[in-house]
N, C-alpha and C positions, 0 to 999 in steps of 0.2 A: 736318708738313704742308708744302705747296709754298711755297717762298720766292721763286722767280723768276716772272716773268710767263709764261714758257714752260711751267714746271711747273704753274702754275695753269690754264693753257689745256688742257694735256694731261689734268689731273684732270677738268676739265669734259667734255672729249671722251670720256674713259674712262667716265664716268657715263652719258653719253648712249648710247654704244655698248653698254654692259652692258644697259641697258634694252631696246635694240633686239634684242640677242641673246636675252634672256630671252623676249621676245615671240615670236621665231622658234622657240625651243625649245618654247614652249607650243603653237604651231601644229603642230609635229611630233608632240607627244604627243596632241593632239586628233585628228590624222589617224589615228594608230595605234589610238586608242580607238574611232573610228568603224568601222574594219575589224573589230576584236575584237567589237564589239557586233553587227555583221552576221553574224559567224561564230557567235556564241552564239544568234542567232535561228534559225540552221539553214538559211537560204536561200542556197544556193551561188551562184546567178546574181547575187543582190544583193551578196553578199560579194565576188565577182570584180569587179563594177562599181565598188564603193567602193575596193577594193584598187588598181585601175587608176588611179583619181584620186589616191589617196594616194601612189602610187609617185613621181609627179612632185614632190610636196611633199617627200617624204623625200629624194629625190636633190638637189633644189635647195638644201635646208638643209645637206646634206653638202658640196655643191660650194662653199658659202660658208664652209666650215670652222667652222660653229657647233657641229656634232657631228662626230665622227670618221667617215670613210668606212666603216670596218669596222662601226661601230655601225649605220649606215644599212643596210648590206648584211645584217647579221645580223637586223635587224628585218624586212626585206623577206623574207628567207629563211624565217623562222619563221612569218610571216603566210601566206606562200604555201603552206607545208607544212600549216598548219592548214586552209586552204581546200581543199587537195587531199584532206585526211582526211575532209571532209564527205561 
């Protein structure tokens, strides 16, 4: 465990940052699930509207380096392809 004051502080900060990152990752997953649910409903217009909102969420989380930019790009690409297939 941390022996110095600096190491104890870094451990506290890491715990707080991890909780924040997990929350952001959860937001990302929720945004993706909303789009998938709209796609499964079969309404292309609604799916496109939800996808447009979710794109900004996905991009912002990737910009903060909480998830890799390629993961965000891949998710957007797959959702877009699924919407086009409707």
